[in-house]
Phi, psi and omega in degrees: 000136178283136180280128179286136180289133180294140181287130180279130178301149183303320182299319179291316180296322179295320179296317179297321179298316181296317180298318179296322178292321176297320179298320178299315180294320180297317180294323178295315180296316182299317181292328180292328182256012174078024177260160174292139180298152179300330178219133181298327181234112179290127178290138177281142177303139181296151175286138182235142177293317174256144183300147174294160183302319181297323180290326175296318179297319179301315182290313185295318186256358178067048182282142171283170180297325178292315178297322176301315181289328175299315181297316178295321180295316179295322177292318180297324178299325179280329191252343187229112184296331180292322177294317178301317181295319179296321179296319179295319181295321180296329181261006177051051179211155176247014183270011179047065180286349184084195178277141171238159179295325177299318178298314181298319180298322183280334189253335186261154182283157173056038183292147175211141186297327186295346182302332184251016174284152184301336182276344180280156191300328183302319180263324181301316182261014177056038176290328174231158176250135179258117180281179180278144179200169180295331177212167181298323181290334182265352182288136179291142177250139178221136179289140177295140185301319179301319182287325176299314178298320180299314179300325180282355176106008181250111182249087182234151182308136180309131184298337178285337180260338186306321179292342186257333190246134179242144175285139180241122184279155173291131185290148174283326182235141178209147179294145184300322180292328177288324176297322179294320177297317180300319180295318179293320180295319179296320178295322178297319177297316183297335182287344180269111183287330186235113177079183182242127172285156174287139176247128181244127175253131178237142178145186188260008181249085183299316182289327176295323177298318179294320180298317179295317179300321180295321179292317180295318179300317179299326182296338177250019175077025182248152169266134182271137172236151182232150176216145174278141182301325182284354174270348180287147174296155175294158180305139182138203186299319182296319179292322177297319178296317178301316182299318179295314181297320179292318179301321178297316179298318180301322179287321182285327186253004190051055186257151170237155185237131170252128180255116183269112180258121182295324178204162188302324182293346181272008191264010185301306179293321180298316180296317179299315181294314182295323184284338180261351186287140176253009177241164186300126179225139174242137172254128180240123183206165176287311180255154178299145175253130182290132184228155179253342181267169179299132178211160173246136182240138179223142176272133180226104180244164180299149186297151176290162183309318182297320178291321179298319179299316179299320179294319177300319180296320178293318183293322184273338180063222182302332181295345182283343181299131180084359181254016186306316181297316179297317181293323176300315180297315179301314183294327180282322188277331186240140173258095184249147175278164178300320182297322180292322180292323182269000182294000000 
């Protein structure tokens, strides 16, 4: 019997792929400056069942082959001392200036000037940072730390956003009327062939709005994250930076965002962020927020007494037997969300 080859974990295969790509770049640099290649025969990157991290970035952000190699070169400068040494040798300096666009243009294949324009993905999505220099070609380039970790196989929420944004799980229990809203919202999303419309939830059940958003997000293959409107930066440069970082996260994590607005007047930054976003966004508020872009609106209020009683019975299980009178009183006197009842 032939012994089946053990499946290599994705993290190991991704690391091997990255090492092979670094070797390719080292050999290219060596041949350009007349040195013997680091390896006479460059190893081909291993075949992977799931795409390597660099290939995911190419697909998600639409990188050209030149932009792909710039990203790999900047990562290699951080992770591989031989690449760093070759870059220094190519620039005839020992001051470790890092990668420059001029170096990339001269050493990498299929170079094009547009790679470093603000509208192209390397700068638009902050995949690299451009330092100060006398000219754009002389300015040092550095890979963003979040993207460096991603290339190495670690896909975790950007540390700059982590204190503000929380992951929201799909609820185990939900009121039937809220499930109906989730189904209508998901159907509304599916009706849009191009892009995502903004979804606005209005009403007095903040946690119910988040639960519905989590179900709708799952229907389009997204994980839901939430932020309070008062945690957003004020309109201006900081909010624009936040918007870019979140859009990048949404693409890397298949994320959707629900913005919880305590009241309509708190929605200035939330409205600005929601209206410019090209990834799935939900606005949750008590009162409607005026918007200029296409949106779908649904009312989400705390469950009626009959629904609350049913939820209490589900939450208590066998212990609910004989408590009908007590449960009736609870359901009549208190307006509780499903999440509060099951907490």
